[in-house]
C-alpha positions in Angstrom: 4.7 -115.6 235.3 3.0 -115.9 231.9 4.9 -116.1 228.7 4.4 -113.7 225.9 3.3 -115.1 222.6 4.9 -113.5 219.5 2.4 -114.4 216.9 3.4 -117.5 215.0 7.1 -117.0 215.5 8.5 -119.9 217.4 12.0 -120.1 218.9 14.0 -122.0 216.4 16.5 -124.5 217.7 19.6 -124.4 215.5 21.3 -127.7 215.0 24.1 -129.2 212.9 21.6 -130.1 210.2 20.5 -126.5 209.7 22.6 -126.2 206.5 20.3 -128.8 205.0 17.2 -126.9 206.0 16.6 -128.9 209.1 15.4 -127.3 212.4 13.0 -127.9 215.3 11.1 -125.5 217.6 9.1 -126.4 220.6 5.8 -125.1 222.2 3.6 -126.0 225.2 0.0 -125.9 224.1 -2.9 -124.1 225.7 -6.3 -125.4 224.8 -9.3 -123.1 224.1 -12.1 -125.3 222.7 -15.5 -123.6 222.9 -16.1 -123.0 226.6 -13.2 -125.2 227.6 -10.0 -123.4 228.6 -6.8 -125.2 229.7 -3.6 -123.3 230.2 -0.2 -125.0 230.2 -1.4 -128.4 229.1 0.7 -131.6 229.0 0.7 -131.3 225.2 3.9 -130.3 223.5 4.4 -129.5 219.8 7.5 -130.0 217.8 7.5 -128.0 214.6 10.0 -129.7 212.3 11.4 -128.0 209.2 13.1 -130.2 206.6 13.7 -130.6 202.9 11.6 -133.2 201.1 13.6 -136.2 199.8 13.1 -139.0 197.2 12.8 -141.5 200.1 11.0 -141.2 203.5 13.1 -139.6 206.3 12.5 -140.4 209.9 12.3 -138.0 212.8 13.1 -139.0 216.4 13.0 -136.8 219.5 14.4 -137.3 223.0 12.8 -135.0 225.7 14.3 -135.1 229.2 15.5 -138.7 228.7 12.2 -140.0 227.2 11.9 -141.1 223.6 9.0 -138.8 223.0 8.7 -139.1 219.2 9.8 -142.4 217.7 10.6 -143.0 214.0 7.9 -140.7 212.6 8.1 -140.5 208.8 8.9 -137.1 207.1 7.4 -137.3 203.6 7.9 -135.2 200.5 4.4 -133.8 200.8 4.9 -130.8 198.4 7.6 -132.3 196.2 11.2 -133.5 196.4 13.6 -130.7 197.3 10.9 -128.4 198.7 11.3 -126.9 202.1 8.5 -128.2 204.4 7.3 -127.9 207.9 5.1 -130.3 209.9 3.9 -130.3 213.5 4.1 -133.3 215.7 2.4 -133.6 219.1 4.1 -135.2 222.1 3.7 -135.6 225.8 5.7 -133.1 227.8 5.7 -135.4 230.8 4.4 -132.8 233.2 1.1 -132.4 235.1 -1.6 -130.3 233.5 -1.2 -126.6 234.5 2.6 -126.8 235.0 4.4 -124.2 232.9 7.4 -125.5 230.9 10.0 -123.0 229.9 12.7 -125.3 228.6 13.4 -129.0 227.9 16.5 -131.1 227.7 16.4 -132.4 224.1 18.1 -134.3 221.4 16.7 -135.1 217.9 17.7 -136.7 214.6 16.5 -137.0 211.0 17.7 -140.2 209.3 17.0 -142.1 206.1 16.1 -145.2 208.0 14.6 -146.4 211.2 16.7 -146.1 214.4 16.7 -148.5 217.3 17.7 -146.0 220.0 16.5 -142.5 221.0 18.9 -139.6 220.1 21.3 -138.5 222.8 20.5 -135.4 224.7 22.4 -132.6 223.2 21.3 -129.4 225.1 18.6 -127.3 226.5 15.9 -125.8 224.2 13.5 -123.0 225.1 9.7 -123.8 224.9 7.4 -121.1 223.7 3.7 -120.6 224.3 1.3 -122.1 221.7 -2.4 -122.6 221.5 -5.1 -124.8 220.1 -7.9 -122.4 219.7 -11.0 -123.7 217.9 -14.6 -125.0 218.1 -16.0 -128.1 216.5 -17.3 -127.3 213.0 -19.7 -130.3 212.7 -22.6 -130.1 215.1 -23.3 -127.5 217.7 -19.8 -126.9 219.0 -18.0 -127.9 222.1 -19.7 -128.1 225.5 -18.5 -127.7 229.1 -18.5 -131.5 229.4 -15.8 -131.8 226.7 -12.2 -132.3 227.8 -8.9 -132.4 226.0 -7.7 -135.9 225.3 -4.4 -137.2 226.7 -1.5 -136.9 224.2 -0.7 -140.3 222.5 3.0 -141.1 222.0 3.9 -140.8 218.3 5.4 -144.2 217.4 6.1 -144.8 213.8 7.5 -147.5 211.6 8.8 -148.1 208.1 6.7 -146.7 205.3 4.7 -149.3 203.4 3.0 -147.0 201.0 2.2 -143.3 200.6 0.3 -141.0 198.4 0.3 -137.2 198.1 -1.1 -134.5 196.0 0.8 -133.1 193.0 1.0 -129.7 194.7 0.6 -128.1 198.1 -2.9 -127.5 199.4 -4.1 -124.0 200.1 -4.5 -123.4 203.8 -6.7 -120.4 204.6 -7.1 -118.8 208.0 -10.3 -120.0 209.6 -12.8 -118.2 211.9 -13.8 -120.1 215.0 -15.8 -123.2 214.3 -15.5 -122.9 210.5 -13.4 -125.9 209.7 -15.9 -127.3 207.2 -16.4 -124.3 204.9 -12.6 -123.5 205.2 -11.6 -127.1 204.3 -14.0 -127.3 201.4 -12.9 -123.9 200.1 -9.2 -125.0 200.4 -10.1 -128.2 198.4 -11.9 -126.4 195.6 -9.2 -123.8 195.2 -6.7 -126.6 194.9 -8.7 -128.4 192.2 -9.2 -125.2 190.3 -5.5 -124.3 190.3 -4.3 -127.7 189.4 -6.8 -128.3 186.6 -7.1 -124.7 185.3 -10.8 -124.7 185.9 -12.9 -121.7 184.9 -14.6 -121.1 188.2 -15.1 -117.7 189.7 -13.0 -117.5 192.9 -15.9 -115.7 194.7 -18.0 -118.8 194.2 -15.6 -121.1 196.0 -14.7 -118.7 198.8 -15.3 -119.6 202.5 -18.3 -117.2 202.7 -19.9 -118.8 199.6 -19.4 -122.3 200.9 -20.9 -121.2 204.2 -24.1 -120.1 202.5 -24.1 -123.2 200.3 -24.0 -125.7 203.2 -26.3 -123.6 205.5 -23.6 -123.0 208.0 -25.0 -121.7 211.3 -28.6 -122.4 210.5 -30.7 -123.7 213.4 -27.9 -123.1 215.8 -25.6 -125.6 214.1 -22.3 -124.9 212.5 -22.3 -127.4 209.7 -25.5 -129.5 209.6 -25.7 -133.2 208.8 -25.7 -133.7 205.1 -23.3 -130.8 204.4 -21.5 -132.8 201.8 -24.8 -133.3 199.8 -25.5 -129.6 200.1 -22.1 -128.8 198.8 -22.5 -131.3 195.9 -25.8 -129.7 194.9 -24.2 -126.2 195.0 -21.3 -127.2 192.7 -23.8 -128.6 190.2 -25.8 -125.4 190.4 -22.7 -123.3 189.4 -21.6 -125.7 186.7 -18.4 -126.7 188.4 -17.0 -129.9 186.8 -16.4 -131.6 190.1 -17.9 -134.8 191.5 -18.4 -135.4 195.2 -18.3 -138.9 196.7 -18.9 -139.6 200.4 -17.1 -142.6 201.9 -18.5 -144.0 205.1 -15.0 -145.4 205.7 -15.1 -149.1 206.0 -11.5 -150.4 206.4 -11.2 -151.1 202.7 -11.9 -147.4 201.9 -8.3 -146.7 202.9 -7.2 -148.2 199.6 -9.6 -145.9 197.8 -8.0 -142.8 199.5 -4.5 -143.8 198.3 -5.8 -144.0 194.8 -7.8 -140.8 194.9 -5.1 -138.7 196.3 -2.1 -140.2 194.6 -3.2 -141.5 191.2 -6.1 -139.2 190.5 -5.0 -136.1 192.4 -8.5 -135.7 193.9 -8.9 -133.9 197.1 -10.1 -135.6 200.3 -11.6 -134.0 203.4 -11.1 -136.1 206.5 -14.3 -136.2 208.7 -14.3 -137.3 212.3 -17.5 -137.2 214.4 -18.4 -138.4 217.8 -20.1 -137.1 221.0 -22.3 -134.7 219.1 -19.7 -132.8 217.2 -16.5 -133.2 215.1 -13.9 -131.8 212.8 -13.0 -131.7 209.1 -9.6 -131.0 207.4 -8.1 -131.7 203.9 -5.5 -134.4 203.6 -2.1 -133.4 202.0 -0.4 -136.8 202.4 -1.6 -140.3 203.5 0.8 -143.0 204.6 0.4 -146.6 205.7 3.2 -148.0 208.0 4.3 -151.6 208.2 2.7 -151.8 211.6 -0.7 -151.2 209.9 -1.4 -147.7 211.2 -2.5 -144.9 208.8 -1.0 -141.5 209.2 -2.3 -138.4 207.5 -0.8 -134.9 207.2 -3.7 -132.4 207.2 -3.9 -128.7 206.3 -5.8 -126.9 209.0 -5.9 -123.8 211.2 -5.2 -124.8 214.8 -5.6 -121.3 216.1 -9.0 -120.3 214.6 -9.9 -116.7 214.8 -6.3 -115.5 215.1 -3.7 -114.9 212.5 -0.9 -117.4 212.0 -2.4 -120.7 213.1 -2.3 -122.5 209.7 0.0 -125.4 209.3 0.3 -129.1 208.5 -0.4 -131.4 211.4 0.2 -135.2 211.7 -2.7 -137.3 212.8 -3.0 -141.0 213.1 -5.8 -143.5 212.4 -5.9 -146.9 214.1 -8.1 -149.5 212.5 -8.9 -151.3 215.7 -10.9 -148.4 217.3 -11.4 -146.3 214.1 -10.4 -143.1 215.9 -8.3 -140.2 214.7 -5.6 -139.2 217.2 -4.1 -135.7 216.9 -4.9 -132.0 217.4 -8.5 -130.9 216.7 -9.6 -134.4 215.9 -9.4 -135.2 219.6 -9.6 -139.0 219.4 -13.0 -138.9 217.7 -14.2 -141.7 215.5 -13.5 -141.7 211.8 -16.9 -140.7 210.4 -15.9 -140.7 206.8 -14.2 -138.9 203.9 -15.5 -136.6 201.3 -13.7 -137.0 197.9 -13.8 -134.4 195.3 -12.6 -135.1 191.7 -12.5 -133.1 188.6 -14.4 -134.4 185.6 -13.3 -133.5 182.1 -14.9 -130.2 180.9 -17.1 -130.8 177.8 -15.5 -129.6 174.6 -17.3 -127.8 171.8 -18.2 -130.0 168.8 -15.8 -128.1 166.6 -12.9 -128.8 169.0 -13.9 -132.5 169.2 -14.1 -132.6 165.4 -10.7 -131.1 165.1 -9.2 -133.5 167.6 -10.8 -136.4 165.6 -9.2 -135.1 162.4 -5.8 -134.8 164.0 -6.1 -138.4 165.2 -6.9 -139.6 161.7 -4.0 -137.7 160.2 -1.7 -139.0 162.9 -2.7 -142.6 162.1 -2.3 -142.0 158.4 1.2 -140.6 158.8 2.1 -143.6 161.0 0.8 -146.0 158.3 2.6 -144.2 155.5 5.8 -144.2 157.5 5.4 -148.0 158.2 4.7 -148.7 154.4 7.8 -146.6 153.4 10.0 -148.5 155.9 8.8 -151.8 154.6 9.4 -150.7 151.0 13.0 -149.7 151.8 13.7 -153.0 153.5 12.3 -154.9 150.5 14.5 -152.9 148.1 17.6 -153.5 150.2 17.0 -157.3 150.3 16.5 -157.3 146.5 19.8 -155.5 145.8 
């Protein structure tokens, strides 16, 4: 008997931590990727609500006696004290095609790592969810594509992390439009954070689709879309630079600086087997075990309302693949970094600023001379 989806509303599991803004809800995910359709997959999704803290928190989940999610960091992605929600994928432990209506569960959120799985505390309902999309880089999914097996989320202590100074926009995406949607999200963020005078219509999803020749020659987003976007931004006079990283291992350090120090936006780009996926990074974290985790803003139910959210994906340096929903264990193709350059000031404004600087230095010098004179007088008396 099929379950009934109720939009994006998931059955919330009330726990003792609810007073602190903590809750978890569970879904079993169907997959609709281009021509590929898999109902009742082995993929589960835990949607965790929490309040961002000054220090990393750690989420652990026990499902039917299996430590399904282990010490995964919960970061203050939108700011300390802000209520946040993040989605983690896990293995339901059932054969593909088996409907799961409920699970025995237990979970915890702690300020440090734990050595044991949480105790089972009850039975939680499992609602019906869906990953519904097509690959936005290349020609889309084919019948030969298959969904990847879920990888157990196993975390570790946080070594370093970087996040934006605000929450990324996360617009609804039509099927296969991850690239123009991700780019538009990025540009809207940069405009808001830096008070840029760019017409909203020029950085809309539709405008970006035209700029990167989306859908031309039977391809969603053609090779070189980042260069097309760069040329478009220059043509409209947007003070934004575009840098494409091919992502050698050392480029990870660059991403931490660009996101954290410079508040630039980064679009994560995975590509393999003729197609791929793009999404903007909200937070990037390196764990003590060397893995890199990224929280990405994306629409996992493209073409339908309510699929937007923040998903955790993991990058392993040894095989250079991105594990997580929609990236589907594809290789890390690169990253597209967008930064705001200072808008040129009129000469009159620059002249005024120069005069203010001169006056400020003059006042500082006069104050220093006055203090020295008072000290000399005091000593003489």
